[in-house]
N, C-alpha and C positions, 0 to 999 in steps of 0.2 A: 780040524779047524779048532781055533782057540775059543774058549767061553769068554765072552766079553761082559765087562761088568754092568748091571742095570743102573748102578748108582756109584758116585765117588765114595759114599759111604763105607761100600764093601772093599776098599781099597786102602793100603797102606801107602802107596804111590800111585800117582796118575798123571799122565802128560799127553797132549796132542799138538804137535807142532810141525812145521815145515823145515826141512833141511836142504838148503839149496834148491834143486828143482824136485826133490823127493818129499817124503813126509812120513812121520812115524806116530803111531799112538801106542803108548806103553803103559801098561799097568801091572801093580802087584797086589793080589788078593791078600786080605788079612789071613792069618794062621788061625786054624781051629784049635781049640783048646785040647792039649793032649790029656787033661785029666777028665774032663767030664764029657769031651766030645760033643758038646751041645752049643757052647758059647764059642766067641771068636776073641782072638787077643788083640788088644789095642792099647794105647797109651791111657794112663790113669787120668781120671777128671780132678781138676782143682775144685776148690770150693765154689768159685764163681760160675762153675759149670763148664768152662773150657778146658780142652786137652792140655796136658803138660807135655809139650814137644821134647822139653830137654830132660825128661824122666829117663833113668837108667834102667828102666823095667817096663815089661808089658803085662797087662794084667787081663784075666778073663772077666768079662762083663756078666756072665752068667753065675759062676762059682766062686771068683776072686782069687783064683790060683794066679801066682806071679812068676815070670821068667825074666832073665836077664836079657838086655837088648841084643848081645852077641848071639845068644842062644837061638832067639827067634828069628833074626835078621839072617843068620846062615841058612837057615832051613827055607828061606823064601825065595821064588822064582819070579823074574820079570817076564811078562808076556808081550810081544812086540808085533804089532801088524804095520808094515811098512811098504814104502816104494823107495827103491835104491835111487840116490842121486846121481850114481854112476853110470848104471846100465838101464835103469828104469824098470827093473824086475819088480814085480808086487809079490809079496809073501808074508808068512808069518813065522816067527821063530820064538825060543824061550832062552834066556840066559840066567846066569847066577845074579842075584841082586847083591851087586858089589860095585862099589865105584872103582874105576881105575883111572889112572893118568892117561889121557888120550890128548895128544898135540898139547900137552902142557895144562890141560884142563881137567878137573875131575869129572868123569863121565861114565855111564853105563855103555859099555862096549858090546856090540853084536856083529856079526859077520853076514854080508849078503849071501844067499844061498845059490846065487847064480854065478857072480863074478868074484866072490870071496873076497872083496874089499871090507875092510873093518870101518863100521859107522858108529859115532859116538853121540849118545843123549847127553849133551853137556849139562852141568849143574847151571842154573839160570843165576846170573850174578847181578846184584842191584848196582846200577850205577850211582857213584858219589855226587852229592848235591854239588861240591866244589867243582867236578869235572863238567857237569851239564851247565853250571853258571860260566864257565870258561868257554863251552861251546856257543852260548848265547851272546857273549861279548864278541866273539869272531863274526857271528852270523849279522851283527848289527852295523 
C-alpha cells in the first residue's frame, strides 16, 4: 500500500481529479537531501518568501546543498491511487515522474493493472480570456 502525504507541503506535485467515470489521486514526495540525509530538497525561496518555480535547481532547506532540476526530477517517482475509467478496477501504482505526450497533450502516463489500458494525467491548461469571451458571446 502506498504511503499517502499528510500535507501538500511534503509534495513536489499533487493532484486529485476525476477522469471520465474514474478518478486519480497522484503525488510525488520531495527528495531527501543526498548530502545531509536530514533535509528535503525544494525550490529556493525568493526574497519575498515565495518559492521560485522557474529556478533551474533545487536546494536542501537544512544544509543548503544544491542540485540541478534534471538530477532531482529524474530520481522522483509519481504515486497514483486510481479507479480505471475503462474497467472500474481500483488500484495503486507508481510510475516515473516524467511527462510524455498522451493523445497530443503533455501527461503523466500510467497503466491500469487489470485491463492494461494507458491512462493519462494531463497537464491542466489555462483557458484564454479571448476564448471564454467568445463562448460568452455565443451563449447570449
